[in-house]
C-alpha positions in Angstrom: 140.1 63.3 67.4 142.8 64.4 65.0 144.4 67.8 65.4 143.2 68.7 62.0 139.6 68.0 63.0 140.0 69.9 66.3 141.4 72.9 64.4 138.5 72.8 61.9 135.9 72.6 64.7 137.7 75.4 66.6 137.7 77.6 63.5 134.1 76.9 62.7 133.1 77.8 66.3 135.1 81.0 66.0 133.4 81.9 62.7 129.9 81.1 64.0 130.5 83.2 67.2 131.6 86.3 65.2 128.8 85.8 62.6 126.3 85.7 65.4 127.9 88.8 67.0 127.8 90.8 63.8 124.1 89.8 63.2 123.1 90.8 66.8 125.2 94.0 67.1 124.3 97.3 65.4 126.5 98.2 62.4 127.7 101.3 64.1 129.1 99.4 67.0 130.9 96.5 65.3 132.1 98.6 62.3 133.6 101.2 64.7 135.4 98.3 66.6 136.8 97.0 63.3 137.9 100.4 62.2 139.7 100.9 65.6 141.3 97.5 65.2 142.5 98.2 61.7 143.7 101.7 62.6 145.7 100.2 65.5 147.3 97.7 63.1 148.4 100.5 60.8 149.6 102.6 63.7 151.7 99.7 65.1 153.2 99.0 61.6 154.1 102.7 61.2 155.8 103.0 64.6 158.8 100.8 63.6 159.5 100.8 59.9 163.0 99.5 60.5 161.7 96.4 62.2 159.2 95.9 59.4 161.9 96.1 56.8 164.2 93.7 58.7 161.4 91.1 59.1 160.5 91.5 55.4 164.2 90.9 54.4 164.3 87.8 56.6 161.1 86.5 55.1 162.4 87.0 51.6 165.6 85.2 52.6 163.6 82.3 54.0 161.6 82.1 50.8 164.8 81.9 48.7 166.2 79.1 50.9 163.0 77.0 50.4 162.9 77.5 46.6 
């Protein structure tokens, strides 16, 4: 099986798993979990603004090299 097919099947399994989870789990549970996850992402991003800006600058530099 090609890597592309494996990746597609893996992604499809992932989507089906989470779709099933969301269907079977009360909104209050999974929405709280998502809110906690999103809050953690923002909290992590805010902890090191300097790192974020360095990574952003590097990404912009790489984009210019590719163009």
